[in-house]
Z-matrix of the N, CA and C atoms (Angstrom, degrees):
N
C 1 1.447
C 2 1.523 1 110.10
N 3 1.282 2 116.22 1 55.67
C 4 1.455 3 119.85 2 179.32
C 5 1.525 4 111.59 3 -62.89
N 6 1.316 5 117.78 4 -22.21
C 7 1.458 6 120.58 5 -179.90
C 8 1.525 7 112.59 6 -69.44
N 9 1.347 8 118.72 7 -15.29
C 10 1.461 9 121.12 8 175.64
C 11 1.522 10 109.33 9 -55.28
N 12 1.312 11 116.21 10 -43.04
C 13 1.463 12 119.74 11 179.10
C 14 1.522 13 111.14 12 -66.44
N 15 1.322 14 117.19 13 -34.69
C 16 1.458 15 120.68 14 178.83
C 17 1.524 16 111.13 15 -63.92
N 18 1.326 17 117.55 16 -43.11
C 19 1.469 18 120.31 17 179.02
C 20 1.520 19 109.32 18 -58.76
N 21 1.323 20 114.58 19 -46.79
C 22 1.456 21 120.13 20 -170.70
C 23 1.520 22 113.15 21 -75.02
N 24 1.304 23 117.42 22 -24.97
C 25 1.464 24 119.73 23 -179.26
C 26 1.527 25 112.16 24 -73.04
N 27 1.331 26 117.56 25 -13.97
C 28 1.466 27 120.06 26 -179.83
C 29 1.535 28 112.84 27 -83.76
N 30 1.334 29 118.10 28 -7.63
C 31 1.467 30 120.28 29 -179.59
C 32 1.528 31 111.04 30 -76.11
N 33 1.329 32 114.83 31 142.52
C 34 1.458 33 122.34 32 175.55
C 35 1.515 34 108.16 33 -107.53
N 36 1.322 35 116.10 34 135.74
C 37 1.461 36 122.19 35 -175.80
C 38 1.520 37 110.12 36 -108.49
N 39 1.328 38 115.65 37 131.25
C 40 1.456 39 121.32 38 -178.78
C 41 1.526 40 108.76 39 -122.06
N 42 1.324 41 115.29 40 115.01
C 43 1.463 42 121.43 41 -179.84
C 44 1.527 43 109.10 42 -86.09
N 45 1.328 44 116.54 43 119.46
C 46 1.467 45 120.79 44 179.89
C 47 1.521 46 111.80 45 -84.04
N 48 1.343 47 116.33 46 -24.82
C 49 1.461 48 121.51 47 177.38
C 50 1.521 49 108.16 48 -160.83
N 51 1.315 50 117.05 49 139.53
C 52 1.465 51 120.01 50 178.58
C 53 1.532 52 111.97 51 -94.13
N 54 1.324 53 116.51 52 9.79
C 55 1.467 54 119.93 53 176.52
C 56 1.516 55 110.50 54 -67.09
N 57 1.345 56 115.36 55 145.61
C 58 1.456 57 120.13 56 175.99
C 59 1.524 58 109.71 57 -67.90
N 60 1.308 59 115.52 58 145.78
C 61 1.458 60 121.15 59 175.02
C 62 1.532 61 109.09 60 -74.56
N 63 1.305 62 116.48 61 146.00
C 64 1.465 63 121.01 62 173.29
C 65 1.529 64 109.59 63 -115.24
N 66 1.329 65 116.33 64 28.07
C 67 1.452 66 122.45 65 -176.34
C 68 1.527 67 110.99 66 -60.87
N 69 1.317 68 115.42 67 141.84
C 70 1.470 69 121.44 68 -178.60
C 71 1.529 70 113.09 69 -67.50
N 72 1.332 71 118.40 70 -12.99
C 73 1.464 72 121.77 71 179.69
C 74 1.529 73 113.30 72 -84.97
N 75 1.307 74 118.46 73 -10.50
C 76 1.463 75 121.52 74 -176.98
C 77 1.527 76 112.21 75 -57.26
N 78 1.340 77 120.77 76 -46.08
C 79 1.472 78 119.11 77 177.66
C 80 1.537 79 112.94 78 -59.68
N 81 1.325 80 117.65 79 -33.19
C 82 1.467 81 120.62 80 177.93
C 83 1.535 82 110.84 81 -68.02
N 84 1.319 83 116.53 82 -39.74
C 85 1.466 84 120.79 83 178.47
C 86 1.526 85 110.04 84 -65.39
N 87 1.319 86 117.16 85 -42.87
C 88 1.472 87 121.27 86 178.52
C 89 1.527 88 110.13 87 -61.94
N 90 1.327 89 117.32 88 -42.79
C 91 1.472 90 121.46 89 178.34
C 92 1.530 91 110.87 90 -63.72
N 93 1.343 92 117.43 91 -43.43
C 94 1.468 93 120.69 92 177.81
C 95 1.525 94 110.84 93 -62.51
N 96 1.321 95 117.13 94 -39.53
C 97 1.466 96 121.07 95 178.50
C 98 1.517 97 111.88 96 -58.81
N 99 1.327 98 116.56 97 -44.87
C 100 1.469 99 120.73 98 178.60
C 101 1.527 100 111.33 99 -64.82
N 102 1.336 101 116.86 100 -41.47
C 103 1.462 102 121.01 101 179.55
C 104 1.531 103 111.05 102 -64.51
N 105 1.322 104 117.04 103 -44.56
C 106 1.467 105 121.18 104 178.89
C 107 1.525 106 110.30 105 -62.41
N 108 1.321 107 116.69 106 -43.79
C 109 1.464 108 120.23 107 178.42
C 110 1.530 109 110.28 108 -60.68
N 111 1.308 110 116.49 109 -45.49
C 112 1.469 111 121.55 110 -179.11
C 113 1.530 112 111.65 111 -62.62
N 114 1.334 113 117.45 112 -42.76
C 115 1.457 114 121.78 113 -173.73
C 116 1.533 115 113.73 114 -85.21
N 117 1.332 116 117.73 115 -34.99
C 118 1.460 117 121.33 116 -167.66
C 119 1.522 118 115.51 117 -119.82
N 120 1.292 119 119.56 118 0.75
C 121 1.464 120 121.68 119 -170.89
C 122 1.530 121 113.91 120 -53.80
N 123 1.319 122 117.82 121 -31.53
C 124 1.467 123 120.64 122 -177.01
C 125 1.523 124 113.42 123 -69.62
N 126 1.341 125 118.11 124 -23.39
C 127 1.465 126 117.92 125 -173.90
C 128 1.521 127 115.28 126 -128.86
N 129 1.332 128 119.00 127 2.87
C 130 1.469 129 118.63 128 174.03
C 131 1.526 130 110.72 129 -111.39
N 132 1.303 131 114.09 130 145.60
C 133 1.467 132 121.58 131 177.68
C 134 1.524 133 110.06 132 -91.37
N 135 1.336 134 115.30 133 -39.43
C 136 1.461 135 120.92 134 -175.38
C 137 1.525 136 109.14 135 -155.20
N 138 1.322 137 116.09 136 150.00
C 139 1.461 138 120.91 137 173.00
C 140 1.519 139 108.47 138 -145.96
N 141 1.320 140 115.60 139 125.00
C 142 1.454 141 122.04 140 175.67
C 143 1.526 142 106.88 141 -99.01
N 144 1.316 143 116.73 142 130.12
C 145 1.462 144 122.43 143 179.84
C 146 1.523 145 107.75 144 -106.56
N 147 1.335 146 116.21 145 127.92
C 148 1.470 147 120.95 146 179.47
C 149 1.524 148 108.88 147 -132.66
N 150 1.338 149 116.09 148 131.49
C 151 1.462 150 121.47 149 177.79
C 152 1.525 151 108.46 150 -128.02
N 153 1.322 152 115.09 151 133.01
C 154 1.467 153 120.92 152 179.78
C 155 1.520 154 110.70 153 -72.95
N 156 1.326 155 114.99 154 140.51
C 157 1.459 156 122.07 155 176.36
C 158 1.523 157 106.93 156 -141.46
N 159 1.331 158 115.55 157 90.18
C 160 1.463 159 119.83 158 -175.05
C 161 1.515 160 109.57 159 62.92
N 162 1.330 161 116.80 160 -126.43
C 163 1.466 162 120.76 161 179.94
C 164 1.530 163 112.39 162 -86.55
N 165 1.314 164 117.02 163 -5.36
C 166 1.460 165 121.19 164 -178.22
C 167 1.529 166 110.92 165 -100.92
N 168 1.328 167 114.31 166 161.54
C 169 1.453 168 121.88 167 175.63
C 170 1.526 169 107.35 168 -120.56
N 171 1.325 170 116.38 169 119.45
C 172 1.462 171 121.94 170 177.55
C 173 1.524 172 105.70 171 -92.79
N 174 1.342 173 116.76 172 124.01
C 175 1.468 174 120.16 173 -166.52
C 176 1.528 175 111.51 174 -145.95
N 177 1.323 176 114.99 175 148.41
C 178 1.462 177 119.22 176 175.09
C 179 1.526 178 109.13 177 -72.20
N 180 1.313 179 115.45 178 151.19
C 181 1.458 180 121.06 179 -175.45
C 182 1.533 181 111.76 180 -89.80
N 183 1.319 182 114.88 181 174.66
C 184 1.464 183 122.27 182 177.91
C 185 1.529 184 109.64 183 -59.53
N 186 1.319 185 116.22 184 135.66
C 187 1.468 186 123.93 185 175.48
C 188 1.525 187 114.47 186 60.37
N 189 1.327 188 118.32 187 27.74
C 190 1.460 189 119.53 188 175.68
C 191 1.531 190 108.86 189 -78.40
N 192 1.326 191 116.34 190 149.80
C 193 1.459 192 123.00 191 -177.54
C 194 1.530 193 108.91 192 -98.00
N 195 1.330 194 116.16 193 117.02
C 196 1.462 195 121.20 194 -172.18
C 197 1.519 196 114.03 195 -57.29
N 198 1.316 197 118.09 196 -44.18
C 199 1.463 198 119.49 197 -175.43
C 200 1.520 199 112.53 198 -80.42
N 201 1.331 200 117.65 199 -2.33
C 202 1.463 201 120.94 200 -179.36
C 203 1.531 202 110.73 201 -138.97
N 204 1.331 203 116.40 202 42.13
C 205 1.467 204 120.04 203 178.77
C 206 1.520 205 110.41 204 -66.64
N 207 1.312 206 114.56 205 139.57
C 208 1.463 207 121.31 206 176.65
C 209 1.520 208 108.18 207 -125.37
N 210 1.300 209 115.82 208 166.91
C 211 1.453 210 122.12 209 -179.70
C 212 1.534 211 111.73 210 -54.95
N 213 1.325 212 116.59 211 -37.41
C 214 1.464 213 120.11 212 -178.69
C 215 1.530 214 113.61 213 -73.62
N 216 1.333 215 117.54 214 -8.89
C 217 1.469 216 121.96 215 176.86
C 218 1.526 217 112.48 216 -87.95
N 219 1.319 218 116.64 217 -2.22
C 220 1.464 219 121.08 218 -173.78
C 221 1.526 220 109.06 219 -117.99
N 222 1.332 221 115.09 220 131.32
C 223 1.462 222 120.65 221 -178.68
C 224 1.524 223 109.56 222 -124.16
N 225 1.320 224 115.59 223 168.41
C 226 1.460 225 120.74 224 176.09
C 227 1.527 226 109.10 225 -117.62
N 228 1.327 227 114.60 226 127.62
C 229 1.458 228 120.82 227 177.48
C 230 1.525 229 107.23 228 -90.76
N 231 1.306 230 115.83 229 124.86
C 232 1.459 231 121.52 230 -177.69
C 233 1.516 232 110.72 231 -91.06
N 234 1.344 233 116.29 232 -43.02
C 235 1.460 234 119.13 233 -178.08
C 236 1.523 235 110.31 234 -160.91
N 237 1.335 236 115.39 235 150.33
C 238 1.461 237 122.60 236 172.58
C 239 1.518 238 107.09 237 -129.19
N 240 1.319 239 116.33 238 129.32
C 241 1.457 240 121.62 239 176.22
C 242 1.524 241 107.99 240 -115.39
N 243 1.347 242 117.44 241 98.16
C 244 1.464 243 119.04 242 -177.13
C 245 1.530 244 113.55 243 -68.26
N 246 1.317 245 117.69 244 -22.93
C 247 1.472 246 120.02 245 179.06
C 248 1.526 247 110.98 246 -67.47
N 249 1.330 248 116.17 247 -35.87
C 250 1.467 249 121.03 248 -179.83
C 251 1.522 250 113.09 249 -106.22
N 252 1.349 251 116.81 250 2.29
C 253 1.468 252 122.31 251 -178.48
C 254 1.533 253 112.06 252 55.12
N 255 1.336 254 115.61 253 46.59
C 256 1.462 255 121.91 254 -177.74
C 257 1.532 256 110.25 255 -118.22
N 258 1.339 257 115.71 256 139.18
C 259 1.458 258 122.21 257 175.62
C 260 1.523 259 107.63 258 -127.15
N 261 1.334 260 116.85 259 127.91
C 262 1.467 261 122.58 260 175.18
C 263 1.521 262 108.37 261 -107.29
N 264 1.333 263 116.49 262 131.67
C 265 1.465 264 120.05 263 -178.13
C 266 1.516 265 109.79 264 -149.54
N 267 1.351 266 114.76 265 168.61
C 268 1.450 267 118.16 266 167.21
C 269 1.520 268 109.69 267 -137.69
N 270 1.321 269 114.00 268 150.47
C 271 1.453 270 122.47 269 -177.29
C 272 1.516 271 109.58 270 137.82
N 273 1.339 272 117.07 271 163.77
C 274 1.465 273 120.70 272 -173.79
C 275 1.528 274 114.92 273 -81.84
N 276 1.325 275 118.43 274 -10.09
C 277 1.473 276 121.50 275 -173.89
C 278 1.530 277 111.60 276 -105.42
N 279 1.325 278 115.53 277 172.76
C 280 1.470 279 122.69 278 -179.76
C 281 1.529 280 108.97 279 -91.68
N 282 1.338 281 118.49 280 132.78
C 283 1.468 282 120.37 281 178.65
C 284 1.529 283 112.14 282 -61.78
N 285 1.317 284 115.20 283 146.77
C 286 1.462 285 121.61 284 176.65
C 287 1.522 286 109.77 285 -69.36
N 288 1.329 287 117.13 286 154.10
C 289 1.469 288 121.31 287 -174.46
C 290 1.528 289 113.39 288 -63.79
N 291 1.330 290 118.54 289 -25.41
C 292 1.469 291 120.75 290 -179.45
C 293 1.532 292 112.96 291 -89.48
N 294 1.314 293 117.26 292 5.91
C 295 1.463 294 121.92 293 -178.93
C 296 1.527 295 113.22 294 -53.30
N 297 1.343 296 120.60 295 -47.80
C 298 1.474 297 118.87 296 -179.00
C 299 1.531 298 112.95 297 -59.45
N 300 1.316 299 117.43 298 -39.75
C 301 1.460 300 121.28 299 179.03
C 302 1.524 301 110.98 300 -64.39
N 303 1.326 302 117.15 301 -47.29
C 304 1.463 303 120.80 302 -179.19
C 305 1.525 304 111.19 303 -65.87
N 306 1.330 305 116.85 304 -37.49
C 307 1.463 306 118.95 305 178.36
C 308 1.527 307 111.45 306 -65.82
N 309 1.321 308 117.82 307 -38.35
C 310 1.464 309 120.22 308 179.70
C 311 1.531 310 110.95 309 -65.33
N 312 1.332 311 117.57 310 -36.59
C 313 1.472 312 120.62 311 174.47
C 314 1.523 313 109.27 312 -63.80
N 315 1.319 314 115.97 313 -46.20
C 316 1.476 315 121.62 314 178.31
C 317 1.534 316 110.90 315 -58.00
N 318 1.314 317 116.31 316 -43.82
C 319 1.464 318 122.16 317 -178.37
C 320 1.530 319 111.55 318 -64.37
N 321 1.321 320 116.70 319 -39.91
C 322 1.465 321 121.06 320 -174.93
C 323 1.530 322 113.84 321 -86.16
N 324 1.326 323 117.78 322 -24.60
C 325 1.458 324 120.52 323 -172.12
C 326 1.522 325 110.76 324 -127.47
N 327 1.330 326 117.17 325 91.38
C 328 1.463 327 119.37 326 -179.47
C 329 1.527 328 112.80 327 -75.09
N 330 1.331 329 117.73 328 -5.34
C 331 1.466 330 120.67 329 175.94
C 332 1.524 331 111.85 330 -85.24
N 333 1.318 332 118.15 331 -10.02
C 334 1.468 333 122.01 332 177.39
C 335 1.519 334 107.88 333 -98.11
N 336 1.332 335 116.47 334 117.50
C 337 1.457 336 119.88 335 179.83
C 338 1.530 337 112.04 336 -94.30
N 339 1.334 338 116.86 337 -37.22
C 340 1.465 339 120.52 338 -173.32
C 341 1.525 340 110.05 339 -122.55
N 342 1.335 341 115.32 340 138.09
C 343 1.462 342 121.86 341 174.74
C 344 1.526 343 108.92 342 -131.88
N 345 1.317 344 115.25 343 139.52
C 346 1.459 345 121.52 344 172.93
C 347 1.519 346 107.51 345 -121.67
N 348 1.315 347 117.17 346 124.31
C 349 1.460 348 122.23 347 174.97
C 350 1.515 349 106.12 348 -103.55
N 351 1.333 350 115.83 349 110.20
C 352 1.458 351 122.19 350 -171.03
C 353 1.525 352 110.01 351 -109.00
N 354 1.327 353 115.58 352 132.21
C 355 1.457 354 121.92 353 171.50
C 356 1.520 355 106.88 354 -116.17
N 357 1.326 356 115.91 355 122.32
C 358 1.460 357 121.48 356 -176.88
C 359 1.517 358 112.60 357 -84.60
N 360 1.319 359 115.40 358 154.87
C 361 1.458 360 121.26 359 169.90
C 362 1.520 361 108.55 360 -69.87
N 363 1.323 362 116.91 361 173.25
C 364 1.459 363 122.48 362 -173.51
C 365 1.532 364 113.30 363 -50.43
N 366 1.320 365 118.99 364 -48.98
C 367 1.466 366 122.12 365 -178.63
C 368 1.524 367 111.95 366 -105.59
N 369 1.315 368 117.24 367 19.71
C 370 1.461 369 121.38 368 -175.11
C 371 1.511 370 114.87 369 -66.58
N 372 1.321 371 118.16 370 -29.43
C 373 1.461 372 121.38 371 -174.72
C 374 1.519 373 112.79 372 -61.45
N 375 1.324 374 118.49 373 -31.70
C 376 1.464 375 118.79 374 -178.88
C 377 1.527 376 112.45 375 -72.28
N 378 1.329 377 117.86 376 -16.42
C 379 1.463 378 121.69 377 177.37
C 380 1.526 379 112.78 378 -99.71
N 381 1.313 380 115.50 379 -19.61
C 382 1.463 381 120.55 380 -174.05
C 383 1.521 382 109.33 381 -90.23
N 384 1.313 383 116.70 382 91.07
C 385 1.462 384 122.58 383 -177.73
C 386 1.527 385 108.13 384 -107.29
N 387 1.311 386 115.42 385 131.62
C 388 1.456 387 119.58 386 -179.96
C 389 1.517 388 110.33 387 -158.09
N 390 1.330 389 114.43 388 162.66
C 391 1.458 390 120.82 389 179.95
C 392 1.519 391 107.03 390 -158.66
N 393 1.306 392 120.97 391 142.02
C 394 1.457 393 129.09 392 -5.37
C 395 1.530 394 111.96 393 -84.73
N 396 1.298 395 115.07 394 160.66
C 397 1.457 396 120.66 395 -177.41
C 398 1.524 397 108.89 396 -152.55
N 399 1.321 398 117.14 397 151.41
C 400 1.456 399 119.83 398 171.97
C 401 1.524 400 107.90 399 -125.42
N 402 1.309 401 116.15 400 156.24
C 403 1.459 402 122.00 401 -175.61
C 404 1.532 403 109.06 402 -117.52
N 405 1.327 404 115.66 403 137.39
C 406 1.467 405 120.86 404 179.31
C 407 1.514 406 111.57 405 -93.80
N 408 1.326 407 114.86 406 153.45
C 409 1.454 408 120.72 407 168.35
C 410 1.521 409 107.64 408 -83.10
N 411 1.312 410 117.10 409 169.00
C 412 1.466 411 120.13 410 176.59
C 413 1.526 412 108.94 411 -69.56
N 414 1.311 413 116.00 412 129.34
C 415 1.456 414 121.50 413 -177.99
C 416 1.522 415 110.01 414 -105.23
N 417 1.326 416 115.98 415 148.20
C 418 1.463 417 120.60 416 -174.30
C 419 1.527 418 114.19 417 -89.05
N 420 1.338 419 117.71 418 -26.37
C 421 1.456 420 120.55 419 -179.52
C 422 1.523 421 110.25 420 -133.47
N 423 1.322 422 115.67 421 165.07
C 424 1.466 423 120.66 422 178.26
C 425 1.529 424 110.43 423 -61.55
N 426 1.323 425 117.65 424 -42.61
C 427 1.467 426 120.03 425 -179.45
C 428 1.532 427 111.53 426 -66.62
N 429 1.334 428 117.89 427 -34.46
C 430 1.469 429 120.63 428 174.69
C 431 1.526 430 110.09 429 -64.24
N 432 1.313 431 116.06 430 -39.59
C 433 1.462 432 120.66 431 177.61
C 434 1.526 433 110.32 432 -62.06
N 435 1.324 434 116.79 433 -47.64
C 436 1.465 435 121.03 434 179.59
C 437 1.530 436 110.08 435 -58.62
N 438 1.316 437 117.45 436 -47.78
C 439 1.466 438 120.97 437 179.98
C 440 1.523 439 111.29 438 -58.87
N 441 1.327 440 117.39 439 -44.25
C 442 1.461 441 120.91 440 -179.49
C 443 1.523 442 111.64 441 -65.15
N 444 1.329 443 116.80 442 -42.95
C 445 1.468 444 120.55 443 178.95
C 446 1.527 445 110.02 444 -62.68
N 447 1.330 446 117.00 445 -47.20
C 448 1.470 447 119.98 446 -178.83
C 449 1.527 448 111.78 447 -64.67
N 450 1.315 449 117.65 448 -36.96
C 451 1.466 450 120.88 449 176.12
C 452 1.522 451 110.15 450 -63.95
N 453 1.321 452 117.48 451 -44.64
C 454 1.466 453 121.38 452 178.49
C 455 1.520 454 111.84 453 -62.78
N 456 1.325 455 116.34 454 -37.91
C 457 1.467 456 120.38 455 -178.39
C 458 1.527 457 113.17 456 -71.94
N 459 1.318 458 117.58 457 -8.33
C 460 1.464 459 119.99 458 174.49
C 461 1.519 460 111.41 459 -69.45
N 462 1.343 461 117.37 460 -27.87
C 463 1.460 462 120.82 461 -176.98
C 464 1.526 463 113.87 462 -120.07
N 465 1.321 464 118.13 463 -15.97
C 466 1.467 465 122.15 464 -178.07
C 467 1.524 466 109.96 465 -131.80
N 468 1.336 467 116.05 466 155.38
C 469 1.468 468 120.70 467 176.36
C 470 1.523 469 113.01 468 -90.10
N 471 1.334 470 116.36 469 -15.69
C 472 1.456 471 120.88 470 -172.99
C 473 1.517 472 109.62 471 -130.43
N 474 1.343 473 115.58 472 141.13
C 475 1.461 474 120.33 473 -176.76
C 476 1.527 475 109.44 474 -132.52
N 477 1.334 476 116.16 475 125.20
C 478 1.459 477 121.34 476 173.67
C 479 1.528 478 107.58 477 -86.08
N 480 1.328 479 116.03 478 120.07
C 481 1.461 480 120.92 479 179.71
C 482 1.521 481 111.58 480 -82.86
N 483 1.313 482 116.66 481 -41.64
C 484 1.456 483 122.22 482 -179.42
C 485 1.521 484 109.22 483 -162.09
N 486 1.320 485 117.69 484 -165.44
C 487 1.461 486 121.07 485 -173.56
C 488 1.523 487 114.51 486 -64.80
N 489 1.324 488 118.84 487 -13.56
C 490 1.461 489 118.76 488 -179.93
C 491 1.533 490 114.54 489 -137.59
N 492 1.322 491 118.90 490 3.96
C 493 1.465 492 121.08 491 -177.56
C 494 1.522 493 111.94 492 -125.13
N 495 1.322 494 115.61 493 136.83
C 496 1.455 495 123.83 494 -175.28
C 497 1.516 496 109.58 495 -143.07
N 498 1.331 497 116.21 496 143.84
C 499 1.466 498 121.25 497 171.79
C 500 1.520 499 107.80 498 -113.15
N 501 1.332 500 116.69 499 126.46
C 502 1.462 501 122.62 500 171.91
C 503 1.521 502 107.16 501 -107.46
N 504 1.328 503 116.90 502 138.47
C 505 1.464 504 120.56 503 178.38
C 506 1.517 505 110.00 504 -128.31
N 507 1.325 506 114.63 505 161.04
C 508 1.462 507 120.21 506 179.34
C 509 1.529 508 109.81 507 -157.01
N 510 1.331 509 116.39 508 147.10
C 511 1.464 510 119.10 509 176.02
C 512 1.534 511 112.95 510 -76.48
N 513 1.339 512 117.22 511 -16.40
C 514 1.472 513 119.99 512 -179.20
C 515 1.525 514 111.24 513 -143.26
N 516 1.313 515 115.63 514 159.76
C 517 1.463 516 121.70 515 176.17
C 518 1.526 517 109.58 516 -66.34
N 519 1.330 518 117.71 517 -40.87
C 520 1.458 519 121.61 518 -179.04
C 521 1.525 520 111.48 519 -61.39
N 522 1.322 521 116.69 520 -41.15
C 523 1.465 522 120.04 521 -179.06
C 524 1.522 523 111.34 522 -67.97
N 525 1.332 524 118.00 523 -37.83
C 526 1.467 525 119.37 524 179.10
C 527 1.523 526 110.28 525 -68.23
N 528 1.334 527 117.47 526 -34.85
C 529 1.466 528 120.30 527 176.28
C 530 1.524 529 110.33 528 -60.29
N 531 1.324 530 117.11 529 -43.64
C 532 1.469 531 121.66 530 177.42
C 533 1.523 532 110.52 531 -63.30
N 534 1.318 533 117.11 532 -43.57
C 535 1.464 534 121.29 533 179.64
C 536 1.526 535 111.42 534 -62.66
N 537 1.318 536 117.49 535 -39.79
C 538 1.467 537 121.78 536 179.00
C 539 1.517 538 109.75 537 -59.60
N 540 1.321 539 116.66 538 -43.24
C 541 1.467 540 121.07 539 -178.66
C 542 1.528 541 112.30 540 -69.95
N 543 1.337 542 117.14 541 -26.82
C 544 1.465 543 120.56 542 -176.34
C 545 1.523 544 114.47 543 -87.87
N 546 1.319 545 118.28 544 -15.45
C 547 1.466 546 119.95 545 179.72
C 548 1.526 547 108.18 546 -58.15
N 549 1.312 548 116.45 547 131.65
C 550 1.453 549 121.13 548 -179.28
C 551 1.513 550 113.58 549 96.62
N 552 1.333 551 118.10 550 -14.62
C 553 1.459 552 121.05 551 -178.01
C 554 1.523 553 113.09 552 -83.52
N 555 1.323 554 117.63 553 -26.27
C 556 1.453 555 119.80 554 -178.16
C 557 1.525 556 110.83 555 -72.99
N 558 1.308 557 117.52 556 147.88
C 559 1.464 558 122.21 557 -179.27
C 560 1.519 559 112.03 558 -76.41
N 561 1.307 560 116.26 559 -22.77
C 562 1.460 561 120.79 560 -174.41
C 563 1.518 562 110.65 561 -95.34
N 564 1.310 563 116.95 562 122.91
C 565 1.459 564 120.31 563 177.60
C 566 1.531 565 107.75 564 -93.51
N 567 1.321 566 116.31 565 92.06
C 568 1.456 567 121.27 566 -176.32
C 569 1.521 568 111.92 567 -74.58
N 570 1.320 569 117.35 568 -12.84
C 571 1.455 570 120.98 569 -179.01
C 572 1.521 571 111.32 570 -66.14
N 573 1.326 572 116.38 571 -44.32
C 574 1.455 573 120.11 572 -169.62
C 575 1.527 574 114.27 573 -85.03
N 576 1.331 575 118.91 574 7.47
C 577 1.468 576 121.00 575 178.79
C 578 1.502 577 111.71 576 -68.06
């Protein structure tokens, strides 16, 4: 699904304020970053952490370092308009490329509090074992991608986008922490199906 990047590169980002966020969820994001680094560092290339906060999405920025997240690495997404390819945010950093996708999940599913957008290293899939998961077909447009992800999330918590990208979701921070620790423990590698 190389076209996923094509959809996302067409979005324009508008910073309403470069002030750092003082959101109460920032310590939780920093803690999750350290846990993900500790548990998955050998097989993930990147992980974006997003937590819902009312109508906003508190999210790690582009190229943030998981084991050394700071307040300035975290931004708040105010709104995403997929019809006009516009993203409104505040914070001193640049939004990650998957921000529009994660915000649309946040917008549509108020029962999902935490999302992780994971990009694996070249051979990471053979180590990344998890269950349950659903796999998407290649989608032609951003809105088709959103529809497919939301349909998959009706029955599964985790969605494989392509050979190296996965979204994990959770209704709580505590549950995602447990899921992070359990990745790799299952005997079935559902990724490589």
